[in-house]
N, C-alpha and C positions, 0 to 999 in steps of 0.2 A: 650702350650699357652692359657692363659686364655682369654674368650671373655666375655663382658659384653651385656646384652641385655636390651633394653628399650622400654617400651610401653609409649608413650608421649601422654598426654591428656590435656585438659584445666584445669583441677583441680588437677591431679595427674600425677606422673610418676612412672609406675612399673618397678621394677629392678631385673634383674636376672643375674646369672654369671655362667660360665661353670666351670666344674671340670678342674684341672690342664691339663689333657690329651685332652681336648676339646670334650669330648664325651657326657657328659650329662649336662642339665641345671637345676640350683636349684634357687628358688625365694629367693630373699634377704629382700627387703622392698619396701615400697610406700612412695614416697616423694611427701608431699602436697605442691601444688604450691599456692603461694600467690602473685605473680607478681615480685618477688624478684629473677631475674634470677642469680644473684651473688651468693646468698645462694643456689640456686639448682646446680650451678656450684661447688661451695665449697664441697658440700655433695658429689656430683658424682665424684670429684678428690680425696676425701678422701676415697671413696670405691674402686677407681681405684688403688691408693697406697696400701690400706689394702689387695687387693686379687691379685695384680700384673698383673692388667689387661692390654693387649697389644693392643687390638682391641675393637670397640664398634660397635654393629649392632642396629639400631633404626628401628623399625615398622613404615613403610610409609603406610598410609592408602589410598588406591584406591578406586574408585567407582567399582561397579561390572563390568562397561564396560571397565575398565582400566585406565580411566582418573583421574587426580588429582583434588580433590575439595578444598574448603577452608581450611579444616584440614590438608589436605596433604601439602598445602603451608605453614602452621603455622609449621608442622613438619620439612620441609625443612629449614625454618628459624632457628629453634632449632638446627638442624644438623650442620649448618653454625657457629652458635655460639659455639657449642660443640667443633668442629674442631679448632677454633681459641683459645679456653681458655684452652683446655686439651692437644693439640698437638699430638693426637693419630689418627690412622686410623679410620674413622667413615664411615660405611656403611649402606645403607638403605635396607630394606627388606620387600616385599609385605607382609603386615599384614592383608589383608582381611579375615575377619571372625575370628581372634584370638580371639577376646572378646567373641565371640557366642561359639567358641570351649572351652573357659576358663568357662564360665557359664555352659555348658553342663557337663564338666567333675566335677565341683564342685557339680552340681545337682545329678548326678550319685554317688557321694560320699557322698550323704545325708547331706551336709553342709547346716546349717541354712541360711535363706535369709539374716540375719543381718551380719553373718560372711562371706557370699560371698561378700557382698559389701565392706568388710575390705580388701579382699585379691584378689579380680577379676583382678585388674590391675596387680599385682604381677604374677598372674598366666598367664595373656596374654603375659608378657614379657618373661616368661618361654617357652611358646608355640612359640613365635617369634624366641627366641635363639635356641631352639631345632630344629626348621625347618631349620635354618641356619646351625647349626652344622651337621646335617643329610646330608644337601646338599652339604657341604664342604667334608664329608666323601666319598659320592659317586663319587665326582670328582676325589679324589686321588686314587679310585680303578679302 
């Protein structure tokens, strides 16, 4: 079963997808947000069809104390729209520090600052999805 992972921000949506066995996450793309939710949903629907996605995991930003802030509320509204438009199971995943982890990974790989800006959201989606996949594997064992 393929799973899609999303890192939803105000300006971009980082997109990742699992391999068919649900073991590893690969970054796909970054969708630029311009206020046209319909266009965003169309692109995500196209990726769902292209990769045969059966479930979506969306990173939910919590504050360090576990509460939800304004960005978390925006993500929950996006999740609601995603569920209604795509008709797939959509689950949230605690994404605290996923962008920080992505930044550190890219720095350690000696990726230039300008290139990091282009791929950081996609890498954050990979980290969110990989965390979900690993937790699901642990539950099975």
